[in-house]
Structures are given as C-alpha cells and as structure tokens.
N, C-alpha and C positions, 0 to 999 in steps of 0.2 A: 207166042200164044199158049203153048203147052206149059210154060213156066207159070203163067198167070193162073191157069187152071189148077196146077199143083199147089200154088200159093194159097188160092182161095180154098181149095180142099183142105190144106193143112190148117188154115185159120178156122174153118168150120169144125174140123176135128178137135182142135184145141178148145174151142168154145163148148162143144158138146162134152168134152172131158171135164172142163171146169164146172159146168152145170151138174154133171153126174157126180162129181167129187165134192159137191156142197159149196161151190163157188170158189172164188180166189182167196188166197191167204190174206190175212190182215197184216197191216203194217205194225211195226213194233210200238209205235205211238198209240195205235188203236188197241193193241193188246194191253199196254200199260193202263190205258183209260178204263178198260173193262175190269182189270184186276183191282184198280183203285175203287171201282164201284162195287166191289165185293163179289165178283164173278167166281163161280165154281170152276176149278181147273180139272179137266178130265184127260187122262193119259190113256189112249186106246191101244198101246203097244202090247206085245206079248210079255209074259213074266220074265223071260230071258232078256229081253231088251230093257225092261224096267230095272233089272238087277245091275245093269251097267251104269245107271244114273237116271234120275227123274227130277222133275220140277218139285221143289219143296211144297208139301201139303196137297199135292195132286191126288185126286181120286183115281184109282187105276182099275179099269175094266177093259180087258181086251175087246177089240171090235167084234171078234167072233162070238163073244158072250154078251154083248150089249143088249140084244133083243130080249134075252132071258132076264137080264139084270137091270133093265132100264129104270125101274122104280127106285133104284139106289141113287140115281142122280137127282139132287134136290131141285124142286120146282120153285118158281117165283124169283129166281136169280138168273143173271146171264150165265151162260156156260161157254168157256173157252176150251176148245178141244185141240189136242196135238197128238202126233204120232212120231214117226221117224222123219217123214218128208212132207206130209200133208194129204196124201190120197186117202188113207184110212180115216184120218180126221174128218175129211169131207164126207165120207160114207157115214161116219158116226153122226155128223151134224145133220145129215138128211134124216137119219133114224130118229134123232131127238126131236127135230121139228115135226116129223110125222106123229110123234107121241105127244105133241102138245107143248113142247118147250118153245117159247116165243123168241127168246134171244139166244141164239147159238152162233158161235164164231169159230171158224177154222183158223187156228194160229199157225198151221204148218207143222214143222218139226220141233223137237226139243231144242235144237240150235236156234230156233226163232224166238223162243221164250226169253223174256227179259231176265237178267241176272242181277 
C-alpha cells in the first residue's frame, strides 16, 4: 500500500513539474514541423552555455533576462524554445504565453533540436 502512495505521489509531482515547466517536451517531428512553418528559435541558456554551441539562427536571451527583453521575441510566429535540458525552456514558454505569444513550444535541450 505504501508503494502505491509513493507512486501516486511521484506521478503527481511529475505532472506538477511538467505543468510548471511549460508542459512536456516536443518530439523531433513536431519541432521540425514548427521550424518548417517559420518558427522563431529561442535559446534561453546563459552566454557561457551558448559559447559552447547553439542552434543556427537562434535568438539568444537568457531566461533570467527574458522578462526585461520579451519584446525582442517576434510576435505572430510560432516560437520554439530550448535550453540545456528543458526546464528553463518551459519557464520561458510560460513567460511568453503570459506575454501574449499564442504558439510557444518547449523543444527541451539543444541536443533535442534537429540538425
């Protein structure tokens, strides 16, 4: 019985994290479709992380600066957001949606972006 409670508790915590983090990551097929549709790619990692490599053509705004720089993200296009693993991308996706961006997608990490 206690394992069931722990399992249900873990599942609930995972769901709450996914909702807080802007939802689950997109599949590579979904990412490719958004890119083909002309989506803006937003990298929300730190400058140090970006210096190690970034997705070609990505707009880079660290998530810590996004609130102050949100007007730099073009409107009227889908936005695909990525970071190192997906948590900061989820936070950024929530911020963009709250600012009025209708189509915002959490791609996860740079490793999840199509090459």
